[in-house]
C-alpha positions in Angstrom: 0.3 0.2 -0.2 1.3 3.3 -1.0 0.7 5.3 1.7 2.5 8.3 0.8 0.3 8.7 -2.2 -2.6 8.3 -0.1 -1.8 10.7 2.2 -1.3 13.2 -0.7 -4.5 12.7 -1.9 -6.0 13.0 0.8 -4.3 16.8 1.2 -5.1 17.4 -2.3 -8.5 16.7 -1.7 -8.7 18.5 1.6 -7.4 22.0 0.1 -9.4 21.9 -3.0 -12.2 21.1 -1.6 -12.1 24.3 1.4 -11.3 26.3 -1.9 -14.5 24.5 -3.8 -16.4 25.7 -0.6 -15.4 29.3 -0.3 -15.5 30.5 -4.2 -18.1 27.8 -5.7 -20.8 29.0 -3.0 -21.1 32.2 -3.9 -20.6 31.2 -7.8 -23.7 28.7 -7.1 -25.6 32.2 -5.0 -25.2 34.4 -8.1 -26.1 31.5 -10.4 -29.6 31.0 -8.7 -30.3 34.4 -8.0 -29.0 36.1 -11.3 -31.3 37.6 -13.6 -28.8 38.4 -16.3 -29.9 36.8 -19.6 -26.8 35.7 -20.4 -26.2 33.8 -17.2 -26.2 30.5 -19.0 -22.5 31.0 -20.6 -21.2 30.9 -17.2 -23.0 27.8 -16.0 -21.6 26.3 -19.5 -18.5 27.2 -18.6 -18.5 25.8 -14.6 -20.3 22.4 -16.3 -17.8 22.0 -19.3 -15.0 19.8 -16.9 -18.3 17.5 -17.0 -18.0 16.8 -20.6 -14.6 18.1 -21.6 -12.0 14.9 -21.3 -9.7 15.3 -18.6 -6.8 15.2 -20.8 -7.7 18.0 -22.8 -8.6 20.7 -19.3 -5.3 18.9 -17.6 -3.2 20.2 -21.2 -5.0 23.7 -21.2 -4.3 24.4 -17.8 -0.6 23.0 -17.7 -0.4 25.4 -21.0 -2.3 28.2 -18.9 0.2 27.9 -15.4 3.5 27.2 -17.8 6.5 28.8 -17.6 5.5 31.2 -20.6 2.4 32.1 -19.5 1.5 35.6 -17.4 0.4 33.6 -14.3 3.6 31.0 -14.2 6.0 33.8 -14.5 4.5 35.9 -11.9 4.2 32.7 -9.8 7.6 32.3 -10.5 9.0 35.4 -10.0 7.0 35.6 -6.5 8.0 31.8 -5.5 11.1 30.9 -7.3 9.9 28.2 -8.8 7.1 27.2 -11.7 3.5 25.8 -11.1 3.8 23.1 -13.5 4.3 19.5 -11.6 4.4 21.0 -8.4 1.8 20.2 -5.6 0.3 23.8 -6.4 0.0 22.9 -9.7 -2.3 19.9 -8.8 -4.3 22.3 -6.6 -5.4 24.6 -9.6 -6.4 21.8 -12.0 -8.2 19.8 -9.4 -10.3 22.6 -8.4 -11.1 23.7 -12.2 -12.1 20.0 -12.6 -14.5 19.4 -9.2 -16.2 23.1 -9.9 -19.2 21.6 -11.0 -19.1 18.7 -8.6 -19.8 21.5 -6.1 -21.6 24.5 -7.6 -24.4 22.1 -9.1 -25.4 20.6 -6.0 -25.3 24.0 -4.1 -27.0 25.7 -7.1 -30.3 22.9 -6.7 -30.5 23.1 -3.3 -30.4 27.3 -3.2 -33.1 27.2 -5.7 -35.2 25.2 -3.5 -35.6 27.8 -0.7 -39.1 29.4 -0.7 -39.0 32.7 -2.2 -41.0 33.8 0.4 -38.8 33.8 3.4 -36.2 35.3 1.2 -38.6 38.5 0.8 -39.8 38.3 4.2 -35.8 38.5 5.6 -35.6 41.6 2.9 -38.9 43.5 3.7 -37.6 43.0 7.6 -34.1 44.8 6.7 -32.2 41.8 6.6 -29.1 42.5 4.1 -28.3 40.1 1.3 -25.4 38.4 3.2 -27.4 38.1 6.3 -30.1 36.4 4.2 -27.9 33.6 3.3 -26.8 33.1 6.5 -29.5 33.0 8.2 -31.8 31.6 6.1 -30.5 30.3 2.8 -27.4 28.6 4.3 -29.1 26.5 7.0 -32.2 25.2 4.7 -29.6 24.4 1.6 -27.4 22.4 4.3 -28.0 19.2 2.8 -26.9 20.4 -0.5 -23.8 21.9 0.6 -23.0 18.6 2.3 -23.6 17.1 -0.7 -21.2 19.4 -2.6 -18.1 18.5 0.0 -18.8 15.0 -0.2 -18.8 14.8 -3.9 -16.0 17.2 -4.6 -13.6 15.6 -2.0 -14.3 12.4 -3.3 -13.9 13.7 -6.9 -10.3 14.8 -6.1 -9.5 12.1 -4.4 -10.2 9.7 -8.0 -8.5 12.1 -10.4 -6.4 10.7 -13.0 -5.9 12.6 -16.4 -5.9 16.1 -15.3 -3.6 15.4 -12.2 -1.5 13.1 -14.4 -0.9 15.6 -17.2 -0.4 18.7 -15.0 1.6 16.9 -12.4 3.5 14.2 -13.4 4.3 11.3 -11.3 6.7 12.3 -8.5 6.6 10.3 -5.7 5.5 12.5 -2.4 4.7 15.4 -4.6 2.4 14.6 -7.0 1.9 11.4 -7.1 -1.5 10.7 -6.0 -3.4 7.4 -5.3 -4.9 7.1 -8.8 -1.8 7.1 -10.3 0.2 5.1 -7.7 -2.6 2.3 -9.3 -1.6 3.0 -12.3 2.1 2.5 -11.7 1.4 -0.7 -9.8 -0.3 -2.3 -12.4 2.1 -1.2 -15.2 4.6 -3.1 -12.8 2.2 -6.4 -12.6 2.3 -6.1 -9.1 -1.4 -6.5 -9.3 -2.1 -7.7 -5.4 -0.5 -3.9 -4.2 -2.7 -2.6 -7.1 -5.8 -4.6 -5.9 -5.4 -3.4 -2.4 -5.4 0.0 -3.3 -8.6 0.0 -5.8 -10.2 -1.8 -3.3 -9.5 1.1 -1.0 -10.9 3.3 -3.3 -13.9 1.4 -4.2 -14.7 1.5 -0.7 -14.2 5.3 -0.1 -16.7 5.6 -3.2 -19.2 3.2 -1.8 -19.5 5.1 1.8 -19.5 8.6 -0.3 -22.0 7.4 -2.7 -24.4 6.2 0.7 -23.8 9.5 2.7 -24.6 11.3 -0.6 -28.0 9.3 -1.1 -28.6 9.1 2.4 -29.0 13.0 2.5 -31.0 13.4 0.0 -33.5 10.5 0.7 -33.7 12.3 4.1 -34.4 15.6 2.7 -37.0 14.5 0.4 -38.4 12.5 3.3 -38.7 15.6 6.1 -38.8 18.8 3.5 -42.5 18.4 2.7 -43.4 18.5 6.2 -41.6 21.2 6.7 -43.6 23.4 4.5 
């Protein structure tokens, strides 16, 4: 069992999940409540990683953070090293790849909040931020939890994007999915099977949590109305 790869994947998933909640929540709020007629273009961009091949996304991320790009040059000037084939580069690529898995569940949850409650909060003088924190967010907690679990699990299982952007550097960019690939390539099927079983059990647990929350929400929501 390649524990260094597992620990690196857990670290990557945790960092990416935190950024997704921090940035994805306001995006989901804007998508839900904005009346801009062209907002479907933003929705399309956010959802693009779902249908885009991981190698294509990985290639463009690699170009975007490479040594010749403005982002890559700025990062190198500040940190002394490039972004490609580093943990920071993996964070950027994984964030973009998992963004729809965080935004879409929250968008669905926000849209299910009764508009009368939001309007009543506004009439009572509450700001949009206070309404979001006190009304929308508590009523959308299952959607937020689902977004957190799905984005964390999706980052854990990434392969194509992380391989394109990070390569296969042990202890730096070698994630658990790449470790399984290496074990199969070296014909170490026993080790690959153990690692794959760990991911299989993890994925099953994640889906159980998501479906359990959704079922509970469907059972309780009508009573709350």
